[in-house]
N, C-alpha and C positions, 0 to 999 in steps of 0.2 A: 190768494185764492185757495179755498178749501175744496179738496176732492170729495166725492161722495163717500169713498171708503174712510177718509179721515173724519167726515162728519158723523158717520155711524159707528165709529170706534168707541167702545165703552170707555168711560172716564178712567176706570181702573181695570186693567187686564192683568191679573196676577200671573207672574211668570211660571208658577207651578200648576196653573190651570191649563194643562196640556190640551184637553178636548175643547175648551173654550177658545184657545188660541188657534187650533186647527180649524175649528168651525168658522172663526172670523176670516181666516185666509181663504177658506173654501167658499163660504156662502156670501161674504161681503166683498172681498177683493176679487174673487172669482178665479183663483189659481188652483191648479192641481196640488194636492198635499199627499205625498207618497211616503211609505214607510222607509225608515233608514235605521242603520245600526252603527255602533262604534267599532272601528277597526283600529287595533293598536299597531302603529307603524314601527315605533321603537319604544322601549320601556318608558312609560309615562306620556307618550305622544300619541294622541288619538285623532282619528279623522272620521267624520260622518260619511257613510256610503249607503246608497239605496239598497234595500233588501230585495226589491223586485227589479226586473229588467224593464225599466220605464220607457226605453226607446226602441228596443228590438224584440220585446216580448210579444205575447199573443195580442196585446193591445198597445199601440204606440201612444203613450200618454204625453208625448211631446206635441202631438198633433190632435189628440182626442181628449175629451173631458173624462175625468173619473166619474163614474155613475154615483149617485147619492148612496145607493145600497152598498157599493164598494167602499166609499168613504167611511160610512158608519161601521162596516165590518172591520176595517183596518183600525179604527179608533178602539174597538173592543179588544183586538188581539195584540196591540202593541204594548210591550212592557216598558213603561215610561222611565224605569230606572236605568236600563241599558240601551233602550231603543227609543226612537221618536218618529215623528212625522216631519218630513222636510217640506 
């Protein structure tokens, strides 16, 4: 059985098309996509960590949807070399 998200997935979603990937997760799958950055735990070992306080900040994104305007703003501001959207 194919889900709606699988049925609308582009045949080729380039891994380096960051905005296309985040748009797919946000608009098609319907999940919040939040900014994250890389934190070096030990030399050469990195971990992705949210840049914003997604749970206890001004807006609780665990329980509330990211507004379209906020999603678009984050896409413009994120440096895809060192940061990304989760």
